[in-house]
C-alpha positions in Angstrom: 83.3 46.5 215.0 86.4 44.6 214.0 84.3 42.1 211.8 83.7 44.9 209.3 87.4 45.5 208.6 88.7 43.4 205.8 92.2 43.0 207.3 90.7 41.4 210.5 88.4 39.3 208.5 91.3 38.1 206.3 93.5 37.5 209.5 90.7 35.4 211.0 90.2 33.4 207.7 94.0 32.8 207.6 93.9 31.5 211.2 91.0 29.2 210.5 92.7 27.9 207.4 95.8 27.1 209.4 93.7 25.3 212.0 92.0 23.2 209.3 95.4 22.4 207.7 96.7 21.3 211.1 93.6 19.1 211.7 94.0 17.5 208.2 97.7 16.9 208.9 96.9 15.3 212.3 94.3 13.0 210.6 96.9 12.0 208.0 99.5 11.2 210.7 97.0 9.2 212.7 96.2 7.1 209.7 99.8 6.6 208.6 99.6 2.8 209.1 96.1 2.3 207.9 96.1 0.1 204.8 94.5 1.8 201.8 94.3 5.2 203.4 94.8 8.1 201.0 96.4 11.2 202.4 94.2 14.3 202.3 95.2 17.9 201.6 93.5 21.3 201.3 94.3 24.0 198.8 96.6 26.9 199.8 95.2 29.8 201.7 95.9 32.2 198.8 93.8 30.0 196.4 90.9 29.9 198.8 91.0 33.6 199.4 91.3 34.4 195.7 88.2 32.2 195.1 86.3 33.9 197.9 87.2 37.4 196.8 86.5 36.8 193.1 83.0 35.4 193.4 79.8 36.5 194.7 79.1 35.9 198.4 75.7 35.3 200.0 75.1 37.3 203.2 71.8 35.7 204.0 70.3 32.3 203.2 67.8 33.9 200.8 70.6 35.5 198.7 72.1 34.1 195.5 72.2 30.3 195.7 70.7 30.0 199.2 73.9 29.5 201.2 76.8 31.5 202.6 79.1 28.8 203.8 82.3 28.1 201.8 83.5 24.6 202.2 87.1 23.9 201.4 87.5 21.0 198.9 89.8 18.4 200.3 91.9 16.5 197.7 93.6 13.2 198.0 97.3 13.0 197.6 98.4 10.1 195.3 102.2 10.7 195.2 103.9 7.7 196.6 102.0 4.5 197.3 103.2 2.1 199.9 102.7 -1.6 199.3 99.6 -1.6 201.6 98.0 1.3 199.5 98.7 4.1 202.0 99.9 7.4 200.6 100.9 9.2 203.8 104.4 10.5 204.1 105.3 11.4 207.7 108.0 13.8 206.6 105.6 15.6 204.3 103.0 15.8 207.1 105.6 17.2 209.5 106.4 20.0 206.9 102.7 20.7 206.5 102.2 20.9 210.3 105.1 23.4 210.6 103.7 25.4 207.7 100.3 25.5 209.4 101.9 26.8 212.6 103.7 29.5 210.8 100.6 30.5 208.9 98.7 30.8 212.2 101.5 32.8 213.8 101.5 35.1 210.8 97.7 35.6 211.1 98.0 36.5 214.8 100.9 38.9 214.0 98.8 40.6 211.3 95.9 40.8 213.7 98.0 42.3 216.5 99.8 44.7 214.3 96.6 46.1 212.8 95.0 46.3 216.2 97.9 48.4 217.5 97.6 50.7 214.4 93.9 51.1 215.0 94.5 51.9 218.7 97.2 54.5 217.7 94.8 56.0 215.1 92.2 56.4 217.9 94.6 57.9 220.3 94.6 55.0 222.7 97.6 52.8 223.8 
């Protein structure tokens, strides 16, 4: 039932995006001392949501282009290059991890708030 409401679908997509951002950040931190490692990043949630809402979406494998999965394109960060060729900045990764946690908390708050409104509309507490 809740999967058909856009607000719940958006909150779930936001939570998934935050989880992916946290995983990418953790992978970058784990490779902070790996020579030649390029830090990876994913686009902001608003950009991925805008792309998903603005284009056609396949609901079955036989629709459109034969697929319904949306992979997020990871990009490499090439800002500061250490002498060993590594581009990971631990300070930047810590900021990204905190941003991912805030995004996840926001998604849960949206979900809970709308669930409360839905219950109130149905006359349940």
